[in-house]
GUSE-687303 format. One record per residue (C-alpha): residue number from 1; residue in one letter; x, y, z. Coordinates in steps of 0.001 Angstrom, whole numbers, plus 500000, padded with zeros to 6 digits. Layout:
BEGIN
+-----+------+--------+--------+--------+
: pos : code :     px :     py :     pz :
+-----+------+--------+--------+--------+
: NUM :    a :      X :      Y :      Z :
...
+-----+------+--------+--------+--------+
***
This chain:
BEGIN
+-----+------+--------+--------+--------+
: pos : code :     px :     py :     pz :
+-----+------+--------+--------+--------+
:   1 :    x : 492717 : 490358 : 530161 :
:   2 :    x : 493837 : 486738 : 530016 :
:   3 :    x : 495385 : 485380 : 526846 :
:   4 :    x : 493302 : 483001 : 524760 :
:   5 :    x : 494233 : 479328 : 524579 :
:   6 :    x : 495273 : 479826 : 520947 :
:   7 :    x : 497736 : 482574 : 521885 :
:   8 :    x : 499131 : 480479 : 524728 :
:   9 :    x : 499809 : 477651 : 522272 :
:  10 :    x : 501311 : 480109 : 519782 :
:  11 :    x : 503670 : 481359 : 522469 :
:  12 :    x : 504519 : 477849 : 523700 :
:  13 :    x : 505687 : 476587 : 520292 :
:  14 :    x : 507845 : 479649 : 519704 :
:  15 :    x : 510945 : 477610 : 518872 :
:  16 :    x : 509139 : 475595 : 516229 :
:  17 :    x : 507824 : 478745 : 514590 :
:  18 :    x : 511356 : 480140 : 514540 :
:  19 :    x : 512551 : 477084 : 512616 :
:  20 :    x : 509632 : 477290 : 510165 :
:  21 :    x : 510047 : 481021 : 509612 :
:  22 :    x : 513737 : 480469 : 508923 :
:  23 :    x : 512920 : 477924 : 506207 :
:  24 :    x : 510343 : 480256 : 504674 :
:  25 :    x : 512748 : 483188 : 504490 :
:  26 :    x : 515501 : 481051 : 502945 :
:  27 :    x : 513056 : 479796 : 500307 :
:  28 :    x : 511907 : 483334 : 499576 :
:  29 :    x : 515527 : 484385 : 499177 :
:  30 :    x : 516097 : 481614 : 496616 :
:  31 :    x : 513188 : 482803 : 494474 :
:  32 :    x : 514188 : 486455 : 494688 :
:  33 :    x : 511595 : 487662 : 497205 :
:  34 :    x : 514047 : 488313 : 500048 :
:  35 :    x : 517233 : 490363 : 500143 :
:  36 :    x : 519908 : 487721 : 500856 :
:  37 :    x : 522280 : 490375 : 502172 :
:  38 :    x : 519775 : 491315 : 504889 :
:  39 :    x : 518359 : 487963 : 505987 :
:  40 :    x : 519879 : 488391 : 509449 :
:  41 :    x : 517435 : 491225 : 510072 :
:  42 :    x : 514680 : 488602 : 510056 :
:  43 :    x : 516424 : 487191 : 513139 :
:  44 :    x : 516676 : 490685 : 514702 :
:  45 :    x : 520408 : 490836 : 514060 :
:  46 :    x : 521719 : 494180 : 512854 :
:  47 :    x : 524884 : 496224 : 512734 :
:  48 :    x : 522921 : 499466 : 512653 :
:  49 :    x : 523092 : 501390 : 515908 :
:  50 :    x : 520066 : 502890 : 517571 :
:  51 :    x : 520038 : 506664 : 517085 :
:  52 :    x : 520024 : 508894 : 520135 :
:  53 :    x : 516804 : 510529 : 521211 :
:  54 :    x : 513135 : 509649 : 520897 :
:  55 :    x : 512618 : 506856 : 518384 :
:  56 :    x : 509222 : 506096 : 516846 :
:  57 :    x : 508771 : 502717 : 515187 :
:  58 :    x : 506419 : 502520 : 512192 :
:  59 :    x : 505601 : 499168 : 510597 :
:  60 :    x : 503787 : 498498 : 507348 :
:  61 :    x : 503707 : 495500 : 505050 :
:  62 :    x : 504690 : 496972 : 501699 :
:  63 :    x : 504838 : 500058 : 499502 :
:  64 :    x : 501362 : 501439 : 500163 :
:  65 :    x : 501589 : 501168 : 503926 :
:  66 :    x : 505157 : 502451 : 504057 :
:  67 :    x : 504193 : 505444 : 501909 :
:  68 :    x : 501553 : 506240 : 504512 :
:  69 :    x : 504097 : 505703 : 507301 :
:  70 :    x : 506480 : 508171 : 505688 :
:  71 :    x : 503687 : 510733 : 505404 :
:  72 :    x : 502846 : 510286 : 509091 :
:  73 :    x : 506512 : 510636 : 510039 :
:  74 :    x : 506796 : 513912 : 508120 :
:  75 :    x : 503689 : 515287 : 509815 :
:  76 :    x : 504857 : 514211 : 513275 :
:  77 :    x : 508285 : 515743 : 512756 :
:  78 :    x : 506698 : 519035 : 511769 :
:  79 :    x : 505300 : 519142 : 515311 :
:  80 :    x : 508338 : 517638 : 517060 :
:  81 :    x : 511515 : 518138 : 514969 :
:  82 :    x : 513813 : 516037 : 517169 :
:  83 :    x : 512007 : 512747 : 516471 :
:  84 :    x : 513846 : 509777 : 514951 :
:  85 :    x : 512049 : 507065 : 512975 :
:  86 :    x : 512561 : 503340 : 512502 :
:  87 :    x : 510570 : 501820 : 509636 :
:  88 :    x : 510054 : 498085 : 509332 :
:  89 :    x : 508423 : 496331 : 506413 :
:  90 :    x : 508096 : 492945 : 504735 :
:  91 :    x : 508917 : 493442 : 501062 :
:  92 :    x : 511914 : 494320 : 498921 :
:  93 :    x : 509842 : 496896 : 497033 :
:  94 :    x : 509120 : 498807 : 500246 :
:  95 :    x : 512810 : 498666 : 501191 :
:  96 :    x : 513676 : 500131 : 497777 :
:  97 :    x : 511113 : 502903 : 498219 :
:  98 :    x : 512608 : 503835 : 501570 :
:  99 :    x : 516204 : 503664 : 500367 :
: 100 :    x : 515387 : 506117 : 497577 :
: 101 :    x : 513632 : 508548 : 499926 :
: 102 :    x : 515463 : 508025 : 503216 :
: 103 :    x : 516062 : 511058 : 505420 :
: 104 :    x : 518948 : 511339 : 507930 :
: 105 :    x : 516505 : 510815 : 510803 :
: 106 :    x : 515108 : 507582 : 509305 :
: 107 :    x : 516231 : 503935 : 509401 :
: 108 :    x : 514811 : 500860 : 507714 :
: 109 :    x : 514942 : 497244 : 508860 :
: 110 :    x : 513037 : 494189 : 507709 :
: 111 :    x : 510527 : 493065 : 510318 :
: 112 :    x : 511921 : 490147 : 512335 :
: 113 :    x : 510103 : 486815 : 512362 :
: 114 :    x : 507199 : 486766 : 514794 :
: 115 :    x : 508771 : 484833 : 517651 :
: 116 :    x : 509148 : 486036 : 521230 :
: 117 :    x : 512921 : 485623 : 521008 :
: 118 :    x : 513361 : 487627 : 517799 :
: 119 :    x : 510889 : 490327 : 518796 :
: 120 :    x : 512453 : 490635 : 522235 :
: 121 :    x : 515909 : 491054 : 520748 :
: 122 :    x : 514597 : 493588 : 518240 :
: 123 :    x : 512826 : 495708 : 520845 :
: 124 :    x : 515696 : 495559 : 523318 :
: 125 :    x : 518028 : 496932 : 520659 :
: 126 :    x : 515811 : 499685 : 519275 :
: 127 :    x : 513844 : 500646 : 522437 :
: 128 :    x : 511107 : 502603 : 520600 :
: 129 :    x : 509064 : 505138 : 522532 :
: 130 :    x : 506020 : 504288 : 520397 :
: 131 :    x : 505047 : 501569 : 517927 :
: 132 :    x : 502675 : 502331 : 515057 :
: 133 :    x : 501268 : 499372 : 513098 :
: 134 :    x : 499580 : 500192 : 509806 :
: 135 :    x : 496399 : 498702 : 508375 :
: 136 :    x : 496300 : 494923 : 508977 :
: 137 :    x : 499754 : 493998 : 510273 :
: 138 :    x : 498673 : 492080 : 513388 :
: 139 :    x : 501533 : 489894 : 514669 :
: 140 :    x : 500845 : 488263 : 518062 :
: 141 :    x : 504405 : 488121 : 519414 :
: 142 :    x : 505133 : 491613 : 518184 :
: 143 :    x : 502138 : 492914 : 520116 :
: 144 :    x : 502614 : 490831 : 523266 :
: 145 :    x : 506357 : 491471 : 523501 :
: 146 :    x : 505856 : 495204 : 522988 :
: 147 :    x : 503354 : 495327 : 525812 :
: 148 :    x : 505667 : 493373 : 528104 :
: 149 :    x : 508161 : 496195 : 527587 :
: 150 :    x : 505487 : 498837 : 528168 :
: 151 :    x : 505813 : 500267 : 524674 :
: 152 :    x : 502616 : 502103 : 523682 :
: 153 :    x : 501069 : 500781 : 520476 :
: 154 :    x : 498788 : 502387 : 517910 :
: 155 :    x : 496942 : 500582 : 515132 :
: 156 :    x : 496531 : 503208 : 512429 :
: 157 :    x : 494343 : 503113 : 509327 :
: 158 :    x : 493075 : 499652 : 510272 :
: 159 :    x : 491539 : 498161 : 507163 :
: 160 :    x : 490257 : 494612 : 506865 :
: 161 :    x : 488109 : 493136 : 504136 :
: 162 :    x : 485106 : 490900 : 504741 :
: 163 :    x : 487153 : 487689 : 504649 :
: 164 :    x : 489614 : 489019 : 507250 :
: 165 :    x : 486810 : 490278 : 509467 :
: 166 :    x : 485115 : 486886 : 509379 :
: 167 :    x : 488393 : 485148 : 510235 :
: 168 :    x : 488880 : 487382 : 513275 :
: 169 :    x : 485299 : 486769 : 514449 :
: 170 :    x : 485969 : 483029 : 514384 :
: 171 :    x : 488818 : 483671 : 516841 :
: 172 :    x : 486844 : 485989 : 519072 :
: 173 :    x : 488855 : 485529 : 522302 :
: 174 :    x : 492180 : 485915 : 520502 :
: 175 :    x : 490948 : 489027 : 518705 :
: 176 :    x : 489658 : 490583 : 521947 :
: 177 :    x : 493016 : 490056 : 523628 :
: 178 :    x : 495226 : 491291 : 520795 :
: 179 :    x : 493227 : 494363 : 519821 :
: 180 :    x : 492804 : 495373 : 523461 :
: 181 :    x : 496586 : 495724 : 523710 :
: 182 :    x : 496569 : 498828 : 521515 :
: 183 :    x : 496545 : 502199 : 523237 :
: 184 :    x : 494807 : 503808 : 520280 :
: 185 :    x : 493140 : 502582 : 517075 :
: 186 :    x : 491910 : 504361 : 513951 :
: 187 :    x : 489907 : 502601 : 511255 :
: 188 :    x : 489961 : 503382 : 507544 :
: 189 :    x : 486359 : 502292 : 507019 :
: 190 :    x : 483115 : 501838 : 508910 :
: 191 :    x : 482931 : 498027 : 508772 :
: 192 :    x : 486429 : 497628 : 510221 :
: 193 :    x : 485591 : 500120 : 512966 :
: 194 :    x : 482409 : 498254 : 513923 :
: 195 :    x : 484288 : 494950 : 514124 :
: 196 :    x : 487068 : 496386 : 516265 :
: 197 :    x : 484591 : 498047 : 518618 :
: 198 :    x : 482925 : 494680 : 519168 :
: 199 :    x : 486287 : 493314 : 520339 :
: 200 :    x : 487583 : 496130 : 522532 :
: 201 :    x : 484315 : 497571 : 523816 :
: 202 :    x : 485427 : 501127 : 523056 :
: 203 :    x : 484786 : 503677 : 520343 :
: 204 :    x : 487277 : 503431 : 517480 :
: 205 :    x : 488378 : 506630 : 515744 :
: 206 :    x : 487021 : 507009 : 512198 :
: 207 :    x : 489030 : 509716 : 510439 :
: 208 :    x : 488700 : 507985 : 507065 :
: 209 :    x : 491342 : 506376 : 504857 :
: 210 :    x : 494580 : 508104 : 505826 :
: 211 :    x : 496204 : 507407 : 502470 :
: 212 :    x : 494900 : 510806 : 501398 :
: 213 :    x : 497797 : 512132 : 503528 :
: 214 :    x : 500351 : 510682 : 501112 :
: 215 :    x : 501970 : 513328 : 498947 :
: 216 :    x : 503028 : 511838 : 495612 :
: 217 :    x : 506717 : 512197 : 494911 :
: 218 :    x : 507370 : 514617 : 492072 :
: 219 :    x : 508854 : 512745 : 489111 :
: 220 :    x : 512294 : 513618 : 487800 :
: 221 :    x : 511617 : 516399 : 485312 :
: 222 :    x : 514299 : 515339 : 482835 :
: 223 :    x : 513122 : 511719 : 482770 :
: 224 :    x : 509492 : 512795 : 482515 :
: 225 :    x : 510346 : 515037 : 479567 :
: 226 :    x : 512099 : 512120 : 477874 :
: 227 :    x : 509132 : 509786 : 478366 :
: 228 :    x : 506667 : 512485 : 477314 :
: 229 :    x : 508577 : 512938 : 474067 :
: 230 :    x : 508409 : 509188 : 473397 :
: 231 :    x : 504638 : 509196 : 473978 :
: 232 :    x : 504015 : 512504 : 472215 :
: 233 :    x : 500801 : 512919 : 470197 :
: 234 :    x : 499464 : 509533 : 471292 :
: 235 :    x : 496275 : 508899 : 473296 :
: 236 :    x : 497539 : 507157 : 476442 :
: 237 :    x : 495767 : 505109 : 479083 :
: 238 :    x : 497222 : 503449 : 482145 :
: 239 :    x : 496266 : 500111 : 483693 :
: 240 :    x : 497649 : 500398 : 487223 :
: 241 :    x : 498446 : 497523 : 489597 :
: 242 :    x : 497161 : 494669 : 487454 :
: 243 :    x : 497074 : 491084 : 488695 :
: 244 :    x : 497275 : 487723 : 486972 :
: 245 :    x : 494137 : 487108 : 484936 :
: 246 :    x : 493431 : 490802 : 484388 :
: 247 :    x : 495922 : 491432 : 481591 :
: 248 :    x : 493880 : 489304 : 479168 :
: 249 :    x : 490866 : 491576 : 479714 :
: 250 :    x : 492925 : 494765 : 479530 :
: 251 :    x : 494745 : 493760 : 476358 :
: 252 :    x : 491478 : 492756 : 474686 :
: 253 :    x : 490122 : 496198 : 475548 :
: 254 :    x : 493255 : 497802 : 474094 :
: 255 :    x : 492870 : 495893 : 470832 :
: 256 :    x : 489348 : 497307 : 470526 :
: 257 :    x : 490634 : 500810 : 471262 :
: 258 :    x : 493270 : 500448 : 468533 :
: 259 :    x : 490515 : 499996 : 465953 :
: 260 :    x : 489485 : 503630 : 466474 :
: 261 :    x : 492801 : 505004 : 467749 :
: 262 :    x : 495614 : 503113 : 465963 :
: 263 :    x : 498261 : 505183 : 467772 :
: 264 :    x : 496819 : 504527 : 471242 :
: 265 :    x : 499305 : 503517 : 473936 :
: 266 :    x : 498575 : 501293 : 476915 :
: 267 :    x : 500955 : 501598 : 479849 :
: 268 :    x : 500500 : 498329 : 481721 :
: 269 :    x : 501876 : 498503 : 485272 :
: 270 :    x : 501586 : 495135 : 487045 :
: 271 :    x : 501222 : 495070 : 490813 :
: 272 :    x : 504191 : 492697 : 490929 :
: 273 :    x : 506825 : 493647 : 488322 :
: 274 :    x : 508421 : 490188 : 488453 :
: 275 :    x : 505399 : 488954 : 486471 :
: 276 :    x : 506866 : 490572 : 483345 :
: 277 :    x : 507395 : 487212 : 481576 :
: 278 :    x : 503777 : 486173 : 482051 :
: 279 :    x : 502590 : 489502 : 480649 :
: 280 :    x : 504903 : 489527 : 477658 :
: 281 :    x : 503806 : 485970 : 476838 :
: 282 :    x : 500195 : 487168 : 476685 :
: 283 :    x : 501229 : 490035 : 474410 :
: 284 :    x : 503000 : 487604 : 472089 :
: 285 :    x : 500019 : 485256 : 472004 :
: 286 :    x : 497808 : 488147 : 470916 :
: 287 :    x : 500324 : 489618 : 468442 :
: 288 :    x : 500545 : 492834 : 470431 :
: 289 :    x : 503761 : 494813 : 470116 :
: 290 :    x : 505303 : 495699 : 473466 :
: 291 :    x : 508438 : 496875 : 475212 :
: 292 :    x : 509686 : 496607 : 478795 :
: 293 :    x : 510469 : 499670 : 480834 :
: 294 :    x : 513277 : 497739 : 482554 :
: 295 :    x : 515011 : 497353 : 479171 :
: 296 :    x : 514098 : 500327 : 477025 :
: 297 :    x : 511057 : 502189 : 475772 :
: 298 :    x : 510535 : 501849 : 472033 :
: 299 :    x : 508604 : 504343 : 469941 :
: 300 :    x : 505676 : 502792 : 468134 :
: 301 :    x : 505012 : 499882 : 470486 :
: 302 :    x : 501364 : 499628 : 471458 :
: 303 :    x : 502031 : 498500 : 475036 :
: 304 :    x : 504658 : 499655 : 477503 :
: 305 :    x : 505044 : 497109 : 480306 :
: 306 :    x : 505995 : 499188 : 483349 :
: 307 :    x : 507939 : 496432 : 485114 :
: 308 :    x : 509719 : 498758 : 487543 :
: 309 :    x : 509101 : 499996 : 491072 :
: 310 :    x : 508535 : 503569 : 492202 :
: 311 :    x : 507700 : 505110 : 488819 :
: 312 :    x : 503911 : 505314 : 488995 :
: 313 :    x : 504017 : 509121 : 488961 :
: 314 :    x : 505565 : 509040 : 485494 :
: 315 :    x : 502753 : 506877 : 484169 :
: 316 :    x : 500076 : 508994 : 485849 :
: 317 :    x : 501543 : 512101 : 484240 :
: 318 :    x : 501555 : 510510 : 480783 :
: 319 :    x : 498072 : 508949 : 480895 :
: 320 :    x : 494820 : 510711 : 480106 :
: 321 :    x : 492733 : 508103 : 481920 :
: 322 :    x : 493529 : 505373 : 484461 :
: 323 :    x : 492066 : 501920 : 484986 :
: 324 :    x : 492738 : 500940 : 488613 :
: 325 :    x : 493167 : 497189 : 488461 :
: 326 :    x : 492970 : 494515 : 491121 :
: 327 :    x : 489233 : 494914 : 490634 :
: 328 :    x : 488499 : 492235 : 488022 :
: 329 :    x : 488184 : 488460 : 488274 :
: 330 :    x : 487411 : 488322 : 491984 :
: 331 :    x : 489859 : 491024 : 493078 :
: 332 :    x : 489212 : 493364 : 495989 :
: 333 :    x : 490297 : 496648 : 494420 :
: 334 :    x : 493187 : 499054 : 494836 :
: 335 :    x : 493360 : 502602 : 496083 :
: 336 :    x : 492237 : 505158 : 493435 :
: 337 :    x : 493315 : 508201 : 495449 :
: 338 :    x : 496704 : 508612 : 493760 :
: 339 :    x : 495105 : 508804 : 490325 :
: 340 :    x : 492478 : 511313 : 491477 :
: 341 :    x : 495101 : 513546 : 493100 :
: 342 :    x : 496984 : 513433 : 489781 :
: 343 :    x : 493833 : 514803 : 488135 :
: 344 :    x : 493003 : 511704 : 486086 :
: 345 :    x : 489670 : 510150 : 485246 :
: 346 :    x : 489333 : 506746 : 486897 :
: 347 :    x : 487918 : 503449 : 485700 :
: 348 :    x : 487733 : 500351 : 487853 :
: 349 :    x : 486234 : 496910 : 487902 :
: 350 :    x : 483277 : 496578 : 490255 :
: 351 :    x : 485161 : 494421 : 492806 :
: 352 :    x : 486362 : 497165 : 495146 :
: 353 :    x : 485422 : 495871 : 498595 :
: 354 :    x : 488816 : 496847 : 500047 :
: 355 :    x : 488166 : 500512 : 499212 :
: 356 :    x : 484380 : 500565 : 499032 :
: 357 :    x : 483894 : 503798 : 500973 :
: 358 :    x : 486506 : 505640 : 498924 :
: 359 :    x : 484862 : 504550 : 495676 :
: 360 :    x : 481450 : 505551 : 497019 :
: 361 :    x : 482761 : 509090 : 497547 :
: 362 :    x : 484285 : 509237 : 494073 :
: 363 :    x : 481099 : 507896 : 492519 :
: 364 :    x : 479173 : 510648 : 494302 :
: 365 :    x : 481307 : 513226 : 492482 :
: 366 :    x : 481050 : 511363 : 489177 :
: 367 :    x : 484813 : 510819 : 489247 :
: 368 :    x : 484822 : 507050 : 488674 :
: 369 :    x : 483157 : 504644 : 486266 :
: 370 :    x : 482893 : 500888 : 486846 :
: 371 :    x : 483771 : 498699 : 483865 :
: 372 :    x : 484158 : 494925 : 483998 :
: 373 :    x : 484525 : 493682 : 480429 :
: 374 :    x : 486847 : 494497 : 477514 :
: 375 :    x : 483886 : 496105 : 475742 :
: 376 :    x : 482962 : 498321 : 478701 :
: 377 :    x : 486564 : 499362 : 479269 :
: 378 :    x : 487211 : 500183 : 475614 :
: 379 :    x : 483962 : 502130 : 475238 :
: 380 :    x : 484737 : 504230 : 478349 :
: 381 :    x : 488291 : 504971 : 477238 :
: 382 :    x : 487311 : 505831 : 473672 :
: 383 :    x : 484606 : 508133 : 475045 :
: 384 :    x : 487214 : 509861 : 477210 :
: 385 :    x : 489628 : 510236 : 474296 :
: 386 :    x : 486769 : 511823 : 472314 :
: 387 :    x : 485622 : 514043 : 475205 :
: 388 :    x : 488693 : 514742 : 477386 :
: 389 :    x : 487168 : 517710 : 479214 :
: 390 :    x : 483846 : 516136 : 480210 :
: 391 :    x : 485047 : 514743 : 483561 :
: 392 :    x : 487496 : 517519 : 484472 :
: 393 :    x : 485150 : 519277 : 486911 :
: 394 :    x : 484225 : 516009 : 488658 :
: 395 :    x : 487904 : 515116 : 489143 :
: 396 :    x : 488717 : 518602 : 490451 :
: 397 :    x : 485859 : 518477 : 492958 :
: 398 :    x : 486895 : 515006 : 494145 :
: 399 :    x : 490546 : 516034 : 494484 :
: 400 :    x : 489581 : 519125 : 496473 :
: 401 :    x : 487431 : 516995 : 498778 :
: 402 :    x : 490333 : 514580 : 499350 :
: 403 :    x : 492692 : 517467 : 500118 :
: 404 :    x : 490239 : 518879 : 502651 :
: 405 :    x : 489870 : 515440 : 504253 :
: 406 :    x : 493656 : 515105 : 504494 :
: 407 :    x : 493917 : 518437 : 506303 :
: 408 :    x : 491244 : 517454 : 508826 :
: 409 :    x : 492792 : 514002 : 509316 :
: 410 :    x : 496201 : 515489 : 510017 :
: 411 :    x : 494736 : 517793 : 512658 :
: 412 :    x : 493140 : 514812 : 514395 :
: 413 :    x : 495736 : 512045 : 513983 :
: 414 :    x : 499105 : 513665 : 514605 :
: 415 :    x : 498357 : 515156 : 518059 :
: 416 :    x : 496855 : 511837 : 519171 :
: 417 :    x : 499969 : 509913 : 518141 :
: 418 :    x : 502320 : 512408 : 519777 :
: 419 :    x : 500295 : 512167 : 522995 :
: 420 :    x : 501148 : 508460 : 523157 :
: 421 :    x : 504891 : 509117 : 523304 :
: 422 :    x : 506548 : 507893 : 526483 :
: 423 :    x : 503146 : 507004 : 527866 :
: 424 :    x : 503890 : 503320 : 528469 :
: 425 :    x : 501368 : 501052 : 530195 :
: 426 :    x : 500134 : 502248 : 533559 :
+-----+------+--------+--------+--------+
***
């Protein structure tokens, strides 16, 4: 298939993009969003040697995608123990996650800028036998340069919201070319699958959202015991992955909860921990006592701001009920699976288009309740504090269903990925 005019232009101005990307990464480094000690990796420069043997390259944008990538790597290595893995990602939080969980057969690099020169240098150094791109990481030069080197590519757990789907449809010829370069595609939801099929003219695999494969990391028992002691005898709820504009609603709900449960504790875990100042300012404006996890947890504070990375399992263990944020004020929702697997009742705002099918399943089991206002949130949480056992069966049934789905997904996905190894383009 011939490249679209847009892709030809993109390729032709490669040098200009390299200059622009360089400026962007330097700016991000100045504001603390890039690791200054590893900026050269964005130019495909590394001192890390390629490991011997079969190397599989897995790329995901941030923590959620990389967590899935790690789960896939574990499953693949169960079938083929000699495999080596190269993970690439975009964010410092994902790099931290990997560094804390890295196995001897795993390497992490930041994804190079999307220019033909950088991608060519990257691929020539690492020479992966297979590239796996997760969810919505579609980079034109990455894809085209991989195919030039006959590296098989899989797009796994493809997941695109309505806005992204509409944007791709506006660039129909470009989308047809890029998505046709993949040797295999799986979609996390029906709407994404339908869109991709319209581009490639082939059936797209629909195993479901593969994030059910992720096994939560067990929290450190000593630290969990310490935190549990600090929260002892208090009704606790967690607001997970909140965004700007949501904390006002959540804190208003908490103030209403405090009227009936004066000892209630809200663990507020922002999606981006560097927003801690914004959140503490809101607490001050509303005369709400708080403490920061990054400093120290203080007994008696009504809000713990969980401004750290990689500690969600602690907060899930402590909470009796979880509000999955990113679903208020025009958000698109976040994945509720982790909370369900932890056995927690789930609340969410009604804006969940990014995980609509997952929420539909949970709603079928009665394992989720949609709440959009401070009043609705507080009423639901107070009800749960008063009746903690009412939703236990629904959560258990939903968790069992997710576990069964994960088993079936693994049986379908892992053999298909392993079959792509060393296939190349014929």
